[in-house]
C-alpha positions as CSV (number, residue, x, y, z in Angstrom):
1,M,-200.0,-156.7,160.3
2,N,-203.6,-157.5,158.7
3,K,-205.6,-160.4,160.6
4,P,-206.4,-162.7,157.8
5,L,-209.7,-162.2,156.0
6,A,-212.6,-164.6,156.5
7,I,-214.8,-165.7,153.7
8,L,-217.9,-166.6,154.9
9,S,-219.7,-167.1,151.6
10,G,-219.5,-166.2,148.4
11,M,-222.0,-166.3,145.2
12,R,-222.5,-165.0,141.9
13,T,-225.4,-164.5,139.1
14,P,-224.4,-166.1,136.1
15,F,-222.3,-164.7,133.6
16,C,-223.8,-163.9,130.2
17,K,-222.6,-162.0,127.0
18,A,-223.3,-158.4,126.7
19,Y,-226.7,-158.0,124.8
20,T,-227.8,-161.7,125.3
21,S,-229.5,-163.2,128.0
22,L,-229.2,-160.6,130.7
23,T,-229.2,-157.5,128.9
24,D,-232.5,-156.2,130.4
25,V,-230.9,-156.3,134.1
26,H,-230.0,-153.4,135.4
27,A,-226.3,-153.7,137.3
28,V,-228.0,-152.7,140.4
29,D,-230.3,-155.9,140.1
30,L,-227.5,-158.0,139.3
31,G,-225.7,-156.8,142.5
32,V,-229.0,-157.4,144.5
33,A,-229.2,-161.1,143.3
34,A,-225.5,-161.9,144.1
35,V,-225.8,-159.9,147.8
36,T,-229.0,-161.7,149.1
37,A,-227.4,-165.0,147.7
38,A,-224.4,-164.9,149.2
39,L,-226.0,-163.4,152.8
40,E,-228.4,-166.7,152.1
41,Q,-225.4,-168.9,152.0
42,A,-223.5,-167.5,155.2
43,K,-226.5,-167.9,157.0
44,V,-226.3,-163.9,157.8
45,D,-229.1,-161.8,158.6
46,S,-229.2,-158.3,156.5
47,D,-229.4,-156.4,159.9
48,S,-226.0,-158.1,160.9
49,I,-224.3,-156.2,157.8
50,D,-222.4,-152.8,159.1
51,E,-221.1,-152.0,155.5
52,V,-221.2,-152.6,151.8
53,V,-218.5,-152.1,149.4
54,M,-219.0,-153.0,145.6
55,G,-216.6,-152.8,142.7
56,N,-218.2,-151.2,139.3
57,V,-216.6,-149.3,136.4
58,S,-219.4,-148.3,133.9
59,A,-221.3,-146.1,136.7
60,P,-225.2,-146.1,135.6
61,A,-225.9,-142.6,135.5
62,D,-229.2,-143.4,137.3
63,A,-227.4,-145.2,140.0
64,A,-224.7,-143.0,141.6
65,N,-222.9,-145.0,144.3
66,I,-224.3,-148.0,143.0
67,A,-223.1,-149.9,146.3
68,R,-225.6,-148.1,148.4
69,V,-228.7,-148.5,146.2
70,V,-227.6,-152.4,146.1
71,A,-227.4,-152.3,149.8
72,L,-230.6,-150.9,150.2
73,K,-232.7,-152.9,147.8
74,S,-231.0,-156.0,149.5
75,G,-232.9,-155.3,152.7
76,I,-229.7,-154.0,154.6
77,P,-230.9,-151.2,156.8
78,Q,-230.7,-147.5,155.9
79,D,-228.3,-146.6,158.9
80,R,-225.7,-148.7,157.6
81,I,-223.0,-147.2,154.8
82,A,-222.0,-148.3,151.5
83,H,-219.8,-147.1,148.7
84,T,-218.6,-148.2,145.4
85,V,-214.7,-148.8,144.0
86,N,-213.4,-148.6,141.0
87,R,-209.9,-150.0,140.1
88,N,-211.0,-150.8,136.7
89,C,-210.7,-154.6,136.0
90,A,-209.6,-155.4,139.6
91,S,-212.7,-153.6,141.2
92,G,-214.3,-156.8,142.3
93,M,-211.2,-157.5,144.1
94,E,-210.4,-154.0,145.2
95,S,-213.8,-154.3,147.0
96,I,-212.4,-157.1,149.0
97,L,-209.3,-155.6,150.2
98,T,-211.1,-152.2,151.2
99,A,-213.5,-154.4,153.2
100,W,-210.2,-155.9,154.8
101,Q,-208.8,-152.8,155.9
102,I,-212.1,-151.4,157.2
103,L,-212.5,-154.7,159.2
104,N,-209.1,-154.4,160.6
105,E,-209.6,-150.8,161.5
106,G,-212.4,-152.0,163.6
107,R,-215.0,-149.6,161.9
108,A,-217.2,-152.9,161.2
109,S,-217.3,-156.4,162.1
110,T,-219.3,-157.6,159.0
111,I,-219.1,-156.6,155.4
112,V,-220.4,-157.5,152.4
113,A,-218.0,-156.7,149.1
114,G,-218.5,-157.7,145.6
115,G,-218.6,-156.2,142.4
116,T,-221.6,-155.7,139.5
117,E,-221.2,-155.0,136.0
118,S,-223.9,-154.3,133.1
119,M,-221.8,-154.3,129.9
120,S,-224.9,-154.2,128.2
121,G,-226.0,-150.8,130.0
122,I,-223.2,-148.8,128.6
123,P,-224.4,-146.1,126.8
124,L,-224.0,-145.0,123.0
125,L,-222.7,-141.3,123.5
126,V,-223.3,-138.4,120.9
127,R,-220.5,-136.4,119.7
128,P,-219.5,-133.3,121.5
129,S,-220.2,-131.4,118.4
130,A,-223.7,-132.9,118.5
131,A,-224.2,-132.3,122.3
132,K,-223.6,-128.5,121.6
133,L,-226.4,-128.2,118.9
134,L,-228.8,-130.3,121.0
135,T,-228.4,-128.3,123.8
136,A,-228.7,-125.1,121.9
137,L,-231.8,-126.6,120.3
138,S,-233.3,-127.5,124.0
139,R,-232.7,-123.5,125.0
140,A,-234.1,-122.3,121.8
141,K,-237.2,-120.1,122.6
142,S,-238.9,-119.2,119.3
143,M,-239.6,-121.7,116.1
144,G,-237.1,-119.5,114.2
145,A,-234.3,-120.2,116.5
146,K,-235.1,-123.9,116.5
147,L,-234.8,-124.0,113.0
148,K,-231.6,-122.1,112.6
149,V,-230.1,-124.7,115.0
150,L,-231.7,-127.4,113.2
151,A,-230.0,-126.4,109.8
152,K,-226.9,-127.0,111.2
153,L,-227.1,-130.6,112.1
154,R,-225.5,-133.1,109.6
155,P,-225.5,-136.7,109.3
156,K,-222.1,-136.9,110.9
157,H,-223.7,-135.6,114.0
158,F,-225.9,-138.5,114.6
159,K,-223.1,-141.2,114.3
160,P,-223.2,-142.5,117.9
161,V,-219.9,-143.0,119.8
162,P,-219.7,-146.5,121.4
163,G,-219.1,-145.9,125.1
164,V,-217.9,-149.3,125.7
165,M,-215.0,-148.3,123.4
166,L,-214.2,-144.9,124.8
167,G,-213.5,-147.3,128.2
168,L,-211.6,-150.0,126.8
169,T,-209.3,-147.5,125.1
170,D,-206.3,-146.1,127.3
171,P,-206.6,-142.2,127.7
172,F,-202.6,-142.0,128.5
173,C,-200.9,-144.3,125.8
174,G,-204.0,-144.4,123.2
175,L,-204.0,-148.0,122.5
176,N,-207.4,-150.1,123.4
177,M,-207.1,-153.0,125.1
178,G,-206.8,-155.5,122.1
179,Q,-203.8,-153.6,121.0
180,T,-202.0,-154.0,124.3
181,A,-202.6,-157.4,123.9
182,E,-201.1,-157.5,120.1
183,K,-197.9,-155.9,121.7
184,L,-197.3,-158.6,124.3
185,A,-197.7,-160.9,121.6
186,R,-195.2,-159.4,119.4
187,E,-193.3,-158.9,122.5
188,F,-193.0,-162.6,123.6
189,N,-193.5,-164.4,120.3
190,I,-196.8,-165.6,121.0
191,S,-198.1,-167.2,118.1
192,R,-201.8,-167.3,117.0
193,E,-202.0,-170.9,117.3
194,D,-201.0,-171.0,120.7
195,Q,-203.5,-168.3,121.6
196,D,-206.2,-170.3,119.7
197,R,-205.2,-173.4,122.0
198,F,-205.4,-171.5,125.1
199,A,-208.7,-170.4,124.5
200,L,-209.9,-173.6,123.2
201,D,-208.5,-175.0,126.7
202,S,-210.5,-172.3,128.5
203,H,-213.9,-173.5,126.9
204,V,-213.2,-177.3,127.4
205,K,-212.2,-176.6,131.1
206,A,-215.1,-174.3,131.7
207,A,-217.8,-176.4,129.9
208,E,-216.8,-179.5,131.7
209,A,-216.8,-177.6,135.0
210,R,-220.6,-176.7,133.7
211,E,-221.5,-180.3,132.9
212,R,-220.4,-181.7,136.3
213,C,-222.2,-178.5,138.3
214,F,-219.0,-177.4,140.0
215,L,-220.0,-173.8,138.6
216,S,-223.6,-174.1,139.7
217,G,-222.4,-174.5,143.3
218,E,-221.5,-170.7,142.8
219,I,-224.4,-169.4,140.9
220,T,-227.7,-168.2,141.9
221,P,-230.2,-167.9,138.9
222,L,-231.5,-165.1,137.8
223,S,-235.1,-164.9,136.2
224,D,-235.0,-168.2,133.7
225,V,-231.3,-167.7,133.4
226,E,-229.3,-170.6,135.6
227,K,-226.1,-170.7,134.0
228,D,-223.2,-169.1,132.2
229,N,-223.6,-168.7,128.4
230,G,-220.3,-168.4,127.4
231,P,-218.6,-171.5,127.7
232,R,-219.1,-173.7,124.5
233,E,-219.3,-177.4,124.5
234,N,-218.6,-177.9,120.9
235,Q,-215.9,-175.1,120.7
236,T,-213.4,-176.6,118.2
237,L,-209.7,-175.3,117.3
238,A,-210.7,-175.1,113.6
239,A,-213.5,-172.7,114.4
240,L,-211.3,-170.7,116.4
241,Q,-208.5,-170.5,113.4
242,K,-211.0,-169.3,111.1
243,L,-211.5,-165.8,113.2
244,R,-210.3,-162.7,111.7
245,P,-207.9,-160.2,114.0
246,V,-209.9,-157.7,115.4
247,F,-207.4,-155.3,116.3
248,D,-204.6,-155.5,113.9
249,K,-205.5,-156.7,110.4
250,D,-202.0,-158.3,110.5
251,G,-202.3,-159.5,114.0
252,S,-203.5,-162.7,115.9
253,V,-205.9,-161.3,118.6
254,T,-209.6,-162.1,117.4
255,A,-212.7,-162.4,119.1
256,G,-212.3,-165.9,120.0
257,N,-209.0,-166.0,122.0
258,S,-210.2,-162.6,123.8
259,C,-212.7,-162.5,126.7
260,P,-216.1,-161.3,125.8
261,L,-218.1,-158.2,127.1
262,T,-220.2,-159.6,129.8
263,D,-222.6,-158.7,132.1
264,G,-222.9,-160.3,136.0
265,A,-222.3,-159.6,139.6
266,A,-220.8,-161.6,142.6
267,A,-221.0,-161.0,146.3
268,V,-219.0,-162.3,149.5
269,V,-219.5,-161.8,153.3
270,L,-216.6,-161.0,155.3
271,T,-215.3,-160.7,158.6
272,T,-211.8,-161.2,160.6
273,A,-211.0,-164.5,161.4
274,D,-210.5,-163.7,164.9
275,A,-214.2,-162.7,165.0
276,L,-215.6,-166.1,163.9
277,D,-217.6,-167.9,166.6
278,V,-219.0,-171.4,167.1
279,N,-222.5,-170.0,165.5
280,S,-220.6,-168.9,162.3
281,V,-220.7,-171.1,159.4
282,K,-217.4,-172.7,158.0
283,P,-215.7,-170.3,155.9
284,L,-214.9,-170.6,152.4
285,G,-211.8,-169.5,153.1
286,Y,-209.2,-166.5,153.9
287,V,-207.3,-163.9,152.5
288,T,-203.9,-163.6,153.8
289,G,-201.7,-161.4,151.5
290,Y,-202.2,-158.9,148.6
291,A,-199.9,-156.7,146.6
292,I,-200.7,-153.9,144.0
293,A,-198.3,-153.1,141.4
294,G,-198.0,-150.3,138.9
295,C,-196.8,-150.9,135.1
296,D,-196.4,-149.5,131.5
297,P,-200.2,-148.7,130.4
298,S,-199.5,-150.0,127.0
299,R,-198.5,-153.6,128.5
300,M,-200.9,-153.7,131.2
301,G,-201.3,-157.0,130.6
302,L,-198.2,-158.0,132.5
303,G,-199.9,-156.2,135.6
304,P,-199.8,-159.6,137.4
305,V,-196.3,-160.4,136.9
306,Y,-195.2,-157.3,138.6
307,A,-197.9,-157.5,141.4
308,T,-197.1,-161.2,142.0
309,A,-193.4,-160.6,142.5
310,K,-194.2,-157.6,145.0
311,L,-196.6,-160.1,146.5
312,L,-193.9,-163.2,146.9
313,K,-191.2,-160.5,148.4
314,Q,-193.8,-159.6,151.0
315,T,-195.0,-162.4,152.3
316,G,-191.5,-164.8,151.6
317,L,-193.6,-167.1,149.4
318,Q,-192.6,-168.8,146.3
319,L,-195.1,-170.0,143.1
320,S,-194.2,-173.5,144.4
321,N,-195.8,-172.6,147.6
322,F,-198.9,-172.4,145.7
323,D,-201.8,-175.3,145.2
324,L,-203.9,-173.4,142.3
325,F,-203.5,-170.2,140.1
326,E,-205.9,-168.0,138.5
327,I,-204.9,-165.5,136.2
328,N,-207.6,-163.5,134.6
329,E,-207.7,-164.2,130.8
330,A,-208.8,-160.6,129.4
331,F,-206.9,-162.3,126.2
332,A,-205.2,-165.2,125.5
333,A,-202.1,-163.6,124.5
334,Q,-201.8,-161.6,127.9
335,V,-202.0,-164.8,129.9
336,L,-199.3,-166.6,127.7
337,A,-197.0,-163.4,127.9
338,C,-197.4,-163.3,132.0
339,L,-196.5,-167.0,132.0
340,A,-193.3,-166.1,129.7
341,A,-192.3,-163.3,132.0
342,F,-192.4,-165.2,135.4
343,E,-190.2,-167.9,133.7
344,S,-187.8,-165.4,132.2
345,D,-184.4,-164.3,133.9
346,D,-184.0,-161.5,131.5
347,F,-187.5,-160.0,132.3
348,A,-186.6,-160.7,136.2
349,T,-183.4,-158.7,136.3
350,S,-184.4,-156.1,133.5
351,E,-187.9,-155.2,135.1
352,L,-188.3,-156.6,138.7
353,G,-185.1,-156.1,139.9
354,L,-184.5,-159.7,140.7
355,S,-181.5,-161.9,140.3
356,K,-183.4,-165.1,138.4
357,A,-186.7,-165.7,137.1
358,V,-190.0,-165.6,139.4
359,G,-190.3,-169.0,138.7
360,T,-193.0,-171.3,136.6
361,I,-196.7,-171.7,137.1
362,P,-197.8,-175.2,136.2
363,R,-200.6,-175.0,133.0
364,D,-202.3,-178.0,135.0
365,R,-203.0,-175.7,138.2
366,L,-203.8,-172.5,136.4
367,N,-207.5,-171.7,135.7
368,V,-208.7,-175.0,136.6
369,H,-212.2,-174.5,135.9
370,G,-211.7,-172.1,132.6
371,G,-211.3,-168.4,133.0
372,A,-212.9,-165.1,131.4
373,I,-212.1,-166.3,127.8
374,A,-215.3,-169.0,128.3
375,L,-216.8,-167.5,131.3
376,G,-216.8,-163.7,130.5
377,H,-215.4,-160.7,132.0
378,P,-217.8,-158.3,133.7
379,V,-214.9,-155.9,134.6
380,G,-216.3,-154.6,138.1
381,T,-217.2,-158.2,139.1
382,T,-214.4,-160.6,137.8
383,G,-211.9,-159.9,140.8
384,T,-214.8,-161.5,143.2
385,R,-215.5,-164.1,141.1
386,M,-212.1,-165.4,140.9
387,I,-211.7,-165.3,144.7
388,I,-214.9,-167.3,144.8
389,T,-213.7,-170.1,142.1
390,L,-210.4,-170.4,143.4
391,L,-211.5,-171.1,147.2
392,R,-213.9,-173.4,146.2
393,A,-211.5,-175.4,143.8
394,L,-209.1,-175.4,146.5
395,N,-211.7,-177.1,149.0
396,E,-213.1,-179.2,146.3
397,Q,-209.3,-180.9,145.6
398,G,-208.4,-180.9,149.6
399,L,-205.7,-178.1,149.0
400,H,-204.8,-175.0,150.8
401,R,-203.2,-172.0,149.0
402,G,-204.1,-170.2,146.0
403,L,-202.8,-166.9,144.1
404,A,-205.4,-164.9,142.3
405,T,-204.3,-162.0,139.9
406,L,-205.2,-160.1,137.3
407,C,-204.1,-157.2,134.7
408,V,-205.6,-153.8,134.9
409,G,-206.2,-151.5,132.3
410,G,-204.4,-148.2,132.8
411,G,-201.1,-150.2,133.7
412,Q,-201.6,-151.9,137.0
413,G,-201.6,-155.6,138.6
414,V,-203.5,-156.8,141.6
415,A,-202.3,-160.2,143.4
416,M,-204.2,-161.9,146.3
417,V,-203.3,-165.0,148.2
418,V,-206.2,-167.0,149.5
419,E,-206.0,-170.0,152.0
420,T,-208.7,-172.4,153.0
421,A,-207.3,-172.8,156.6
422,V,-205.1,-170.3,158.9
């Protein structure tokens, strides 16, 4: 049985839409900002860190094993170790789970975990046909040989391939993530208006949380950027309803009811509950359980339902035992589909092997400070951000237990139980 995982601190950078305020900040520097802030908040010296585990999806070519680069640039000694994890959208949560396993093995006593992602930095790629010609050009020795290769180049060779679109397209089912959301919207009869209203609610809650400085309590300023730039105080339903569908001209998923591409990093300082001493800061909270589940890649947005059902079976808990919930808002349609699936007897019996529905997640206890539609979703980071925000919300309201869960591109789901005391 795993010992409860103590989260001593949690901090993040501002989350900014890709190609805006943080576009020139490397993923390494984002990670360093989050790690150093988390260490400062925990009052833990960098020499006390045994290991660093960071989530990252886009894997910058100039920072292989980005966790190691972040660790060294954060002042963590060279004789400590670090590695990077990638469970796609759940990478920031995977880093915490990996650290928990390491701590329980006794390999380390204090670990920094987190995630970092610069989606602005995902490169434009050249087409394979162009790559072959450019390689041949670089190897050509004579001017004649070079001209022969150049003569084969055509305008089509110079049309770039957006790396981000490749990353957001499932290689197994062939659908991009937005198309999987459209599939769920049709399956669960989720209307465009319901999606837009959910998106509006995300902005309203995030803007309110930012206005009363709740979010600033977890953000370390980076350069001259002090706050998330996604939440819109003046967002209206009418404006959302004017947007055209992005992934299917006859569909309902728009840029407004989807999460934006985002840059940002987050980090937590971790130890086991029994390793705490009188000199430790009061933990932000604890992780006491988790589950990971697989599902149909074309319905990847339902991953939270499969993972949560598995988690409840493992722990003996019910949805009614949780005070607050975080479901990552990849798409409004995806979250609404999860809520419907949780409440469906048919889904429970046919998909989960249960005799009745999993239960109901009250909307007033879900993503109470907004979610990724407003805040953004830097894919390698979001899982860590969710844990930080959820525990801070529980502490602020004097509550005890929360559930954080997200869908994972490729057809997986991760769910985690956090508590303010054990």
